[in-house]
C-alpha positions in Angstrom: -7.3 -16.7 68.6 -6.6 -14.0 66.8 -4.2 -16.1 64.9 -6.4 -18.9 64.1 -9.2 -15.7 62.2 -5.9 -14.7 60.7 -5.8 -18.1 58.7 -9.2 -18.7 58.4 -9.1 -15.1 56.9 -6.5 -16.0 54.4 -7.7 -18.9 53.8 -10.6 -17.2 52.8 -8.6 -14.7 50.4 -7.3 -17.5 48.6 -10.2 -20.1 48.1 -11.7 -16.6 46.4 -9.2 -16.5 44.7 -9.1 -19.6 43.0 -12.6 -19.5 42.2 -12.5 -16.1 40.2 -9.7 -17.9 38.2 -11.9 -20.7 37.9 -14.4 -18.2 36.3 -12.6 -16.4 34.3 -10.8 -19.4 32.9 -12.4 -22.5 32.8 -16.4 -21.5 33.1 -18.0 -19.8 30.0 -18.7 -16.7 29.9 -21.9 -14.7 28.5 -19.8 -11.4 27.7 -17.1 -13.9 25.5 -17.3 -12.7 22.1 -16.7 -14.7 18.6 -13.8 -13.1 16.6 -14.9 -12.9 12.5 -11.8 -13.0 10.7 -12.5 -11.3 7.1 -9.8 -11.9 4.4 -8.9 -8.7 2.4 -6.6 -7.8 0.0 -3.3 -5.7 1.1 -2.9 -2.8 3.7 -4.2 0.7 1.9 -6.5 -1.2 -0.9 -9.6 -0.7 -1.6 -10.2 -4.5 -0.7 -8.7 -3.5 2.4 -10.7 -0.5 3.1 -13.9 -2.3 2.5 -13.4 -5.1 4.9 -12.5 -2.8 7.5 -15.9 -0.6 7.2 -17.5 -4.2 6.8 -16.0 -5.3 10.3 -16.8 -1.5 11.7 -20.3 -2.1 10.8 -20.8 -5.7 12.0 -18.6 -4.5 15.4 -21.2 -2.1 16.0 -24.4 -4.4 15.8 -25.7 -6.1 19.0 -24.5 -9.4 19.7 -21.4 -11.0 20.8 -19.4 -11.2 17.5 -16.2 -8.8 17.1 -14.5 -8.7 13.3 -11.1 -7.8 11.9 -9.9 -7.7 8.8 -7.1 -10.0 7.8 -5.0 -8.4 4.9 -3.2 -10.6 2.1 -1.4 -10.4 -0.3 -2.4 -13.6 -1.9 -6.0 -14.0 -3.8 -5.8 -17.6 -4.0 -5.2 -17.8 0.1 -8.2 -15.8 0.7 -10.3 -18.1 -1.2 -8.3 -21.1 0.2 -8.7 -20.0 3.9 -12.3 -19.3 3.5 -12.8 -22.9 2.2 -10.8 -24.4 4.6 -12.3 -22.8 7.8 -9.6 -20.6 8.6 -11.4 -17.2 7.5 -14.7 -16.5 8.2 -15.1 -14.2 5.5 -13.8 -12.8 2.5 -13.7 -10.3 -0.3 -12.5 -11.6 -3.3 -13.3 -10.3 -6.7 -15.8 -12.1 -9.7 -12.9 -12.5 -11.6 -10.9 -14.3 -9.8 -14.1 -16.9 -8.3 -14.4 -17.5 -12.4 -10.5 -18.8 -12.4 -10.9 -20.5 -9.3 -13.8 -22.6 -10.2 -12.4 -23.0 -13.6 -8.4 -23.6 -12.9 -7.3 -20.6 -14.4 -5.1 -18.0 -14.0 -3.2 -18.0 -10.4 -5.2 -21.5 -10.2 -4.1 -23.2 -12.7 -2.0 -24.7 -10.6 -3.6 -25.4 -7.3 -5.8 -28.7 -6.6 -8.4 -27.6 -4.5 -12.4 -28.1 -5.0 -13.8 -24.4 -4.4 -17.6 -25.8 -4.0 -17.9 -25.4 -0.7 -17.6 -21.2 -1.3 -20.9 -19.3 -0.9 -22.2 -16.1 -1.6 -23.3 -13.6 0.9 -23.4 -10.4 -1.4 -22.0 -8.3 -3.8 -20.8 -5.2 -2.0 -19.0 -2.9 -4.8 -17.6 -3.0 -8.4 -14.8 -1.7 -9.6 -14.4 -0.6 -13.1 -11.2 -1.2 -15.3 -10.2 1.9 -16.8 -6.7 3.6 -18.8 -5.6 6.4 -17.5 -3.5 8.1 -20.5 -1.2 10.9 -21.2 -2.8 13.5 -23.9 -0.2 13.6 -26.4 -0.2 10.0 -26.9 -2.8 9.5 -29.2 -4.6 6.9 -26.8 -8.9 6.9 -27.2 -9.1 3.7 -26.8 -8.2 0.0 -26.0 -6.9 -0.7 -29.1 -4.4 2.1 -29.7 -2.4 1.0 -26.8 -0.5 -1.6 -29.9 2.9 0.4 -29.9 3.0 2.1 -26.9 4.7 2.3 -23.9 2.3 0.3 -21.4 2.6 0.1 -17.4 0.3 -3.1 -16.8 0.7 -3.1 -13.5 2.9 -4.6 -10.4 3.0 -8.6 -11.1 0.2 -10.9 -9.8 -1.8 -7.5 -9.2 -5.1 -7.3 -10.3 -3.9 -4.5 -12.8 -1.9 -7.0 -14.8 -3.8 -10.0 -14.4 -6.9 -7.7 -16.2 -4.4 -6.3 -18.9 -3.3 -9.9 -19.6 -7.4 -11.1 -19.8 -6.9 -8.1 -22.3 -3.9 -9.0 -24.3 -5.2 -12.2 -24.9 -8.8 -11.4 -26.2 -7.1 -8.9 -28.5 -4.3 -11.5 -29.8 -1.0 -9.0 -28.4 1.8 -10.2 -27.4 4.5 -8.4 -25.5 6.4 -6.9 -28.7 2.7 -5.6 -29.5 4.4 -2.8 -27.6 6.8 -0.6 -27.6 7.5 -1.0 -23.6 5.5 -3.1 -21.2 6.4 -2.1 -17.8 5.2 -3.7 -14.6 4.8 -0.7 -11.8 3.6 -0.5 -8.7 1.4 2.0 -6.9 3.7 1.9 -4.0 4.8 5.2 -3.8 3.5 6.6 -6.8 5.5 4.8 -9.4 2.6 4.3 -11.4 1.4 7.6 -12.0 5.1 9.2 -11.8 6.3 6.9 -14.6 3.1 8.3 -16.3 3.3 11.8 -15.6 7.1 12.0 -17.1 6.3 10.2 -19.9 7.9 7.1 -19.2 4.8 4.9 -20.3 2.2 6.2 -22.5 -1.0 4.8 -20.7 -1.6 2.5 -17.2 -4.2 0.4 -16.3 -6.5 0.9 -12.9 -8.5 -1.2 -11.3 -10.6 0.2 -8.3 -13.5 2.5 -7.1 -14.4 5.6 -8.5 -13.7 8.6 -7.3 -10.0 7.9 -6.8 -8.0 10.4 -5.3 -5.0 9.4 -7.2 -6.8 10.1 -10.5 -8.4 13.1 -9.4 -5.4 14.5 -8.6 -3.7 13.0 -11.8 -6.3 14.6 -14.2 -6.2 17.6 -12.0 -2.9 18.2 -14.2 -4.2 18.0 -17.3 -2.1 15.9 -18.8 -4.0 12.8 -18.9 -7.0 11.5 -19.5 -9.0 8.7 -19.0 -10.8 6.4 -20.9 -13.7 3.0 -20.8 -12.1 -0.5 -21.6 -14.6 -1.4 -24.7 -14.4 -2.9 -28.2 -15.3 -6.1 -29.9 -12.9 -8.3 -28.2 -14.0 -7.0 -24.4 -17.7 -7.6 -25.5 -16.6 -11.2 -25.9 -14.6 -11.1 -22.4 -18.4 -9.8 -21.0 -20.0 -12.7 -22.9 -17.6 -15.2 -21.9 -18.7 -15.0 -18.6 -15.3 -15.1 -16.9 -16.5 -12.4 -14.8 -16.5 -9.1 -16.2 -19.4 -6.9 -16.3 -20.3 -4.0 -18.0 -20.0 -0.6 -16.0 -20.4 3.1 -16.7 -19.0 5.6 -14.7 -21.3 8.6 -13.9 -20.5 12.5 -15.9 -18.8 15.0 -13.0 -17.6 12.0 -11.2 -14.0 14.0 -12.0 -13.8 17.5 -12.8 -14.1 18.2 -16.5 -15.9 14.9 -16.9 -19.2 16.2 -18.5 -20.3 12.8 -20.1 -20.4 9.0 -18.8 -17.7 6.8 -19.5 -18.9 3.3 -20.5 -16.1 0.5 -19.3 -15.6 -2.8 -18.2 -15.7 -3.7 -14.5 -15.6 -6.4 -11.8 -17.8 -7.4 -8.8 -16.4 -7.2 -5.0 -18.0 -10.3 -3.6 -18.5 -11.3 0.0 -17.9 -15.2 0.4 -18.5 -17.2 3.3 -18.2 -21.2 3.7 -21.7 -23.3 3.2 -20.8 -24.1 7.0 -21.3 -20.6 7.8 -23.8 -20.8 10.9 -27.0 -19.5 9.9 -27.5 -17.1 12.8 -24.1 -15.6 11.9 -25.0 -14.9 8.9 -28.5 -13.5 9.3 -26.4 -11.0 11.5 -23.9 -10.4 9.3 -25.9 -9.1 6.4 -28.5 -7.2 8.9 -25.7 -5.3 10.7 -24.1 -4.7 6.7 -27.4 -3.1 5.1 -28.2 -1.1 8.4 -25.1 0.8 8.1 -25.5 0.9 4.5 -25.2 4.9 4.8 -22.2 4.1 6.8 -20.4 2.2 4.5 -21.3 4.8 1.3 -19.4 8.1 3.3 -17.1 5.5 3.8 -16.7 5.5 -0.7 -20.1 5.9 -2.4 -19.6 2.4 -4.5 -20.2 0.3 -1.6 -23.6 -1.5 -2.0 -24.5 1.2 -4.7 -25.7 -1.2 -6.9 -29.5 -3.1 -5.8 -29.4 -6.7 -4.8 -31.8 -8.8 -5.0 -32.3 -12.8 -5.4 -32.4 -12.6 -8.7 -28.6 -11.0 -8.6 -27.8 -13.6 -6.2 -28.5 -16.7 -8.3 -27.8 -15.3 -11.4 -24.3 -15.8 -10.0 -22.2 -18.9 -10.4 -21.1 -19.0 -6.9 -24.1 -20.2 -5.1 -25.2 -18.2 -2.5 -25.7 -19.2 1.1 -29.2 -19.9 1.9 -29.4 -17.6 4.8 -28.2 -14.7 2.0 -31.8 -15.9 0.1 -34.0 -15.6 3.0 -32.2 -12.1 3.9 -33.1 -10.7 0.7 -36.3 -12.4 0.1 -38.0 -11.1 3.0 -36.1 -7.7 2.0 -36.8 -7.0 -1.3 -38.2 -3.9 -2.3 -36.8 -2.0 1.3 -32.9 -2.4 0.9 
């Protein structure tokens, strides 16, 4: 009898384990979460930092979505992966969007139609500036001709923008006494500037920037805006560039604002993105606005309206339109 009871108990234990495994691996669980993948730039870039901040906001919100940034060195990959559904969202600058839709720049050999991309919201602006040596006699972008320049690492945003400026100004490589392509890795760009190996370098990114602050503190460099007739034509051409003002006091010893060129970083998704998911994402981001601006004051600094979305050449997601209509005057 005791043996029979022991066998029955063993059988019940085994049955319980089987049922438990079925519940864990077969039956759907209300506690399971959906992993939201957000394409960003490489680790350490402003795009990656922004992606992490956005994911923190989404992860703190109510719901079953868990967000994770996916860094990449390729702008084309991020857009292509959103288009194909491999990524749920991506942070992409306005110039890349323009080039993707018009088959320019890095996209001139990409045979894809990006008509499935949709805009969720602009997230931050990236002013385009020059960091120059004070003894180089450079007070405007036009003064770069004949100088020693670092345009940025190959395929970097700095190099892509500098190439646009060169084309607008009618410059070629021989227009400069030296045209370097040094990366920001291990501060190679600023080291070359401070040593005099180059007299000016292109910078594209959010402000304030700690590296620029440290450079200006040495009193041998200066920050200047990118302006001029050729730059005006670039903006009027609608190719993703905007005007931007870096406020006075952003850096020490800068009492006046710096008027310059800029790009906008946009959060994009697919036309197939679920409306409820889009609403949850936008609510989470704007509810965490203060936290995002604590991470960097550039995040969500510009007011976003339905008009803002409709003025973009990238169609807004229908749920984004509804979100900003419902929150008009509050955001």
